C-alpha positions as CSV (number, residue, x, y, z in Angstrom):
1,X,-11.9,0.0,6.4
2,X,-9.5,-2.3,4.6
3,X,-11.5,-5.4,5.5
4,X,-14.7,-3.8,4.3
5,X,-13.0,-2.9,1.0
6,X,-11.8,-6.4,0.5
7,X,-15.2,-7.9,1.3
8,X,-17.0,-5.7,-1.2
9,X,-14.5,-6.5,-4.0
10,X,-14.9,-10.2,-3.3
11,X,-18.6,-9.8,-3.5
12,X,-18.6,-8.1,-6.9
13,X,-15.5,-9.7,-8.4
14,X,-15.9,-13.5,-8.2
15,X,-12.4,-14.9,-8.2
16,X,-9.4,-15.7,-6.1
17,X,-8.8,-13.8,-2.9
18,X,-5.1,-13.5,-3.4
19,X,-5.7,-11.6,-6.7
20,X,-7.7,-9.0,-4.9
21,X,-5.1,-8.8,-2.2
22,X,-2.2,-8.3,-4.7
23,X,-4.1,-5.7,-6.6
24,X,-4.7,-3.7,-3.4
25,X,-1.0,-4.1,-2.6
26,X,-0.2,-2.5,-5.9
27,X,-2.8,0.3,-5.4
28,X,-1.5,1.2,-1.9
29,X,2.1,0.8,-2.9
30,X,1.7,3.2,-5.9
31,X,2.4,0.5,-8.5
32,X,0.8,-0.7,-11.7
33,X,-0.6,-4.1,-12.7
34,X,-0.5,-6.2,-15.8
35,X,-3.3,-8.8,-16.0
36,X,-2.5,-11.6,-18.4
37,X,-5.2,-14.2,-19.0
38,X,-7.6,-15.7,-21.5
39,X,-10.7,-13.6,-22.5
40,X,-13.8,-13.6,-20.3
41,X,-12.3,-14.3,-16.9
42,X,-13.1,-10.8,-15.5
43,X,-10.1,-8.6,-16.0
44,X,-12.1,-5.6,-17.0
45,X,-14.6,-6.2,-14.2
46,X,-11.8,-6.4,-11.6
47,X,-10.4,-3.0,-12.8
48,X,-13.9,-1.4,-12.6
49,X,-14.6,-2.9,-9.2
50,X,-11.4,-1.5,-7.6
51,X,-12.0,2.0,-9.2
52,X,-15.6,2.3,-7.9
53,X,-14.7,0.8,-4.5
54,X,-12.2,3.5,-3.8
55,X,-14.2,6.4,-5.5
56,X,-11.6,7.0,-8.2
57,X,-12.1,8.4,-11.7
58,X,-12.0,5.5,-14.1
59,X,-10.8,5.7,-17.7
60,X,-10.5,3.0,-20.4
61,X,-8.2,2.8,-23.4
62,X,-9.2,0.1,-25.9
63,X,-5.9,-0.4,-27.7
64,X,-6.0,-1.3,-31.4
65,X,-3.2,-1.2,-34.1
66,X,-4.3,2.3,-35.2
67,X,-4.4,3.8,-31.7
68,X,-2.1,6.9,-31.6
69,X,0.1,8.3,-28.7
70,X,-2.0,11.4,-28.8
71,X,-5.1,9.3,-28.0
72,X,-3.3,8.3,-24.8
73,X,-1.5,11.4,-23.6
74,X,-3.6,14.1,-25.3
75,X,-2.9,16.7,-28.0
76,X,-2.9,20.4,-28.7
77,X,-5.6,21.7,-31.0
78,X,-5.4,25.1,-32.7
79,X,-8.3,27.4,-31.9
80,X,-9.0,29.6,-34.9
81,X,-11.1,32.1,-32.9
82,X,-8.4,32.8,-30.3
83,X,-5.4,32.0,-32.4
84,X,-4.0,29.8,-29.6
85,X,-3.5,26.1,-29.0
86,X,-5.7,24.4,-26.4
87,X,-4.8,21.1,-24.7
88,X,-7.3,18.2,-25.1
89,X,-6.8,15.6,-22.5
90,X,-6.0,12.0,-23.5
91,X,-7.4,8.9,-21.9
92,X,-4.5,8.7,-19.5
93,X,-5.8,11.6,-17.5
94,X,-7.8,9.5,-15.1
95,X,-7.0,8.2,-11.6
96,X,-7.3,4.5,-12.5
97,X,-6.7,3.7,-16.2
98,X,-7.6,0.4,-17.8
99,X,-5.2,-0.2,-20.8
100,X,-7.2,-2.9,-22.4
101,X,-5.4,-5.4,-24.7
102,X,-2.2,-3.3,-24.5
103,X,-0.3,-5.7,-26.7
104,X,-2.6,-5.0,-29.7
105,X,-1.2,-1.5,-30.2
106,X,2.2,-0.5,-31.7
107,X,5.4,-0.1,-29.6
108,X,5.2,3.7,-30.3
109,X,1.8,3.9,-28.7
110,X,2.8,1.6,-25.8
111,X,5.7,3.8,-25.1
112,X,3.4,6.8,-24.6
113,X,2.4,5.2,-21.2
114,X,5.9,5.1,-19.9
115,X,6.3,8.7,-18.7
116,X,3.0,8.6,-16.9
117,X,3.7,5.3,-15.2
118,X,7.2,6.2,-14.1
119,X,7.0,10.0,-13.4
120,X,3.3,10.6,-12.9
121,X,3.2,13.2,-15.7
122,X,2.8,13.6,-19.5
123,X,4.6,16.0,-21.7
124,X,2.6,17.5,-24.6
125,X,3.8,20.4,-26.7
126,X,6.8,20.8,-24.3
127,X,4.5,21.3,-21.3
128,X,4.5,18.9,-18.4
129,X,1.2,18.0,-17.0
130,X,0.7,15.9,-13.9
131,X,-1.8,13.0,-14.0
132,X,-4.5,13.0,-11.3
133,X,-3.8,11.3,-8.0
134,X,-4.0,8.6,-6.9
135,X,-2.8,7.2,-10.3
136,X,-2.7,3.5,-11.3
137,X,-2.5,1.7,-14.7
138,X,-4.2,-1.7,-15.0
139,X,-3.2,-3.2,-18.3
140,X,-4.6,-6.4,-19.8
141,X,-3.4,-8.8,-22.5
142,X,-4.4,-12.0,-24.0
143,X,-1.6,-14.7,-23.9
144,X,-3.1,-17.1,-26.5
145,X,-3.3,-14.8,-29.6
146,X,-0.2,-13.7,-31.4
147,X,-1.4,-12.5,-34.8
148,X,-1.6,-8.7,-34.9
149,X,0.0,-8.3,-31.5
150,X,3.1,-6.5,-30.3
151,X,4.9,-8.1,-27.3
152,X,5.7,-5.6,-24.6
153,X,9.3,-4.6,-24.4
154,X,11.3,-5.4,-21.3
155,X,11.6,-1.7,-20.4
156,X,7.8,-1.4,-20.3
157,X,7.3,-4.7,-18.4
158,X,9.7,-3.4,-15.7
159,X,7.3,-0.5,-15.1
160,X,4.6,-2.9,-13.8
161,X,4.9,-3.7,-10.2
162,X,3.1,-7.0,-10.7
163,X,1.9,-9.3,-13.4
164,X,-1.1,-11.4,-12.3
165,X,-3.1,-14.2,-13.9
166,X,-6.7,-14.6,-12.8
167,X,-7.3,-18.2,-13.9
168,X,-10.7,-19.9,-14.2
169,X,-13.0,-19.6,-11.1
170,X,-13.8,-22.7,-9.1
171,X,-17.2,-24.4,-9.5
172,X,-18.5,-22.7,-6.4
173,X,-17.2,-19.3,-7.6
174,X,-18.7,-19.8,-11.0
175,X,-22.1,-20.6,-9.5
176,X,-21.9,-17.5,-7.4
177,X,-21.1,-15.5,-10.5
178,X,-24.2,-16.8,-12.3
179,X,-26.4,-15.9,-9.2
180,X,-24.9,-12.3,-9.3
181,X,-25.9,-12.0,-12.9
182,X,-29.4,-13.4,-12.3
183,X,-29.9,-11.0,-9.4
184,X,-28.8,-8.0,-11.4
185,X,-25.7,-7.3,-9.3
186,X,-23.4,-5.2,-11.6
187,X,-20.4,-3.0,-11.0
188,X,-22.5,0.0,-12.1
189,X,-24.5,-0.4,-8.9
190,X,-21.4,-0.6,-6.7
191,X,-20.9,2.1,-4.1
192,X,-17.5,3.4,-2.9
193,X,-16.2,2.1,0.4
194,X,-13.3,4.6,0.8
195,X,-12.5,7.9,-0.8
196,X,-9.6,8.5,-3.2
197,X,-8.0,10.8,-0.5
198,X,-8.0,7.8,1.8
199,X,-5.9,5.9,-0.8
200,X,-3.3,8.8,-0.7
201,X,-3.3,8.7,3.1
202,X,-2.8,5.0,3.1
203,X,0.1,5.3,0.6
204,X,1.8,7.7,3.0
205,X,1.3,5.3,5.9
206,X,2.7,2.4,3.8
207,X,5.9,4.3,3.2
208,X,6.4,4.5,7.0
209,X,6.1,0.7,7.5
210,X,9.3,-0.5,9.2
211,X,11.8,-2.8,7.4
212,X,14.7,-3.9,9.5
213,X,18.2,-4.1,8.1
214,X,18.3,-7.9,8.2
215,X,15.1,-8.1,6.2
216,X,16.4,-5.6,3.7
217,X,19.5,-7.7,3.3
218,X,17.3,-10.8,2.8
219,X,15.4,-8.9,0.1
220,X,18.5,-7.7,-1.6
221,X,20.1,-11.2,-1.6
222,X,17.1,-12.6,-3.5
223,X,17.5,-9.9,-6.1
224,X,21.3,-10.6,-6.3
225,X,20.7,-14.3,-6.8
226,X,18.6,-13.6,-9.9
227,X,21.6,-11.7,-11.3
228,X,23.9,-14.6,-10.5
229,X,21.7,-17.3,-12.0
230,X,23.0,-18.2,-15.5
231,X,19.6,-19.3,-16.6
232,X,18.5,-15.7,-16.8
233,X,19.6,-13.3,-19.6
234,X,19.8,-10.6,-17.0
235,X,18.8,-10.3,-13.4
236,X,16.3,-8.1,-11.6
237,X,16.9,-4.3,-11.8
238,X,17.2,-1.9,-8.9
239,X,13.7,-0.8,-9.8
240,X,12.5,-4.4,-9.2
241,X,14.2,-4.3,-5.7
242,X,12.4,-1.1,-4.8
243,X,9.1,-2.5,-6.2
244,X,9.5,-5.6,-4.0
245,X,10.3,-3.5,-1.0
246,X,7.3,-1.2,-1.4
247,X,5.0,-4.1,-2.1
248,X,6.1,-5.9,1.0
249,X,5.4,-2.7,3.0
250,X,1.9,-2.5,1.5
251,X,1.2,-6.2,2.2
252,X,2.3,-5.8,5.9
253,X,-0.1,-2.8,6.1
254,X,-3.0,-4.8,4.6
255,X,-2.4,-7.6,7.2
256,X,-2.4,-5.1,10.1
257,X,1.3,-4.9,10.8
258,X,3.7,-2.0,11.3
259,X,6.7,-4.0,10.1
260,X,7.7,-6.2,7.2
261,X,8.4,-9.9,7.7
262,X,10.3,-12.3,5.4
263,X,7.0,-14.0,4.7
264,X,5.8,-10.8,3.0
265,X,8.8,-10.9,0.6
266,X,8.4,-14.6,0.0
267,X,4.7,-14.2,-0.9
268,X,5.5,-11.4,-3.4
269,X,8.6,-12.7,-5.2
270,X,6.8,-14.4,-8.1
271,X,4.2,-11.7,-8.9
272,X,6.8,-8.9,-8.6
273,X,9.8,-10.5,-10.3
274,X,8.7,-13.2,-12.7
275,X,7.7,-10.9,-15.6
276,X,11.0,-8.9,-15.3
277,X,13.2,-11.9,-16.0
278,X,14.0,-13.5,-19.3
279,X,15.2,-17.1,-19.7
280,X,18.2,-17.9,-21.9
281,X,17.8,-20.0,-25.0
282,X,19.5,-22.9,-23.2
283,X,17.1,-22.6,-20.3
284,X,14.1,-22.6,-22.7
285,X,15.4,-25.7,-24.5
286,X,15.8,-27.4,-21.1
287,X,12.2,-26.5,-20.3
288,X,13.1,-24.4,-17.3
289,X,10.4,-22.1,-15.9
290,X,10.9,-18.7,-14.4
291,X,8.6,-19.4,-11.4
292,X,10.3,-22.6,-10.6
293,X,13.7,-21.0,-10.6
294,X,12.5,-18.1,-8.4
295,X,11.1,-20.6,-5.9
296,X,14.5,-22.4,-5.8
297,X,16.2,-19.1,-5.2
298,X,13.9,-18.2,-2.3
299,X,14.4,-21.7,-0.8
300,X,18.2,-21.4,-0.7
301,X,18.5,-17.8,0.5
302,X,18.9,-17.8,4.3
303,X,15.9,-16.4,6.1
304,X,16.8,-13.8,8.8
305,X,15.9,-14.5,12.4
306,X,15.5,-12.2,15.4
């Protein structure tokens, strides 16, 4: 079932295989994804492809400077006939939500996503309402435009399990993309491979994937090294540790294993941790890079053996 799902996504979304794998890791681990790349590389197409492939209700929020929190979470409207307030759902009330160009809206509106992302619920008029399950936010942002944008605060970045960059397709992939367009192959014609209930079942199975104590210690040591490294303003949070742990379980499941290997953690360190860490001013002046520092940390932490 998983292989069929991956094959269909690769057929409709022409891009790197590891991007699809990491997106599925987040989906099955119950996480959220931030896609940062230049316009036109398929961020929206990727979100639509995964939603249709797993038969999930898809919603899109096009963020602009005048988007309000009520547009996201919903609002109460007074009904003059009944004399009561009725709840009108916001765009967040879908199973897979595309928060398009999230950095174009104000921090106040960005913050309206936090409760749903962390607690799977929204509070409107003092009433808590659960979001539909399975729930996942896929946010996009353009890294090359800064006028009229609001950078995501660290607290919100920490809510995303991964930050991914699609990059430009290879020559072969780009030719395949043009053939798909000429043949009329669109995401609108895509049929689901698995049901949304299957996603929930997989999530419960992912939680049961075994992680031995020595592998947990290895994971925790990598997190601790980010806190000890003076080139970072602050290290990875306990939330980051749990996100890396759950993502490693999901990757092991995708690869057909019932246990987590150190290789799973190594493969996920950059997409899970890089966006959560901020370089000091001295490190920026010295032209340090977060990815390079994380790779050096992974290289020096002792890998557990049987």
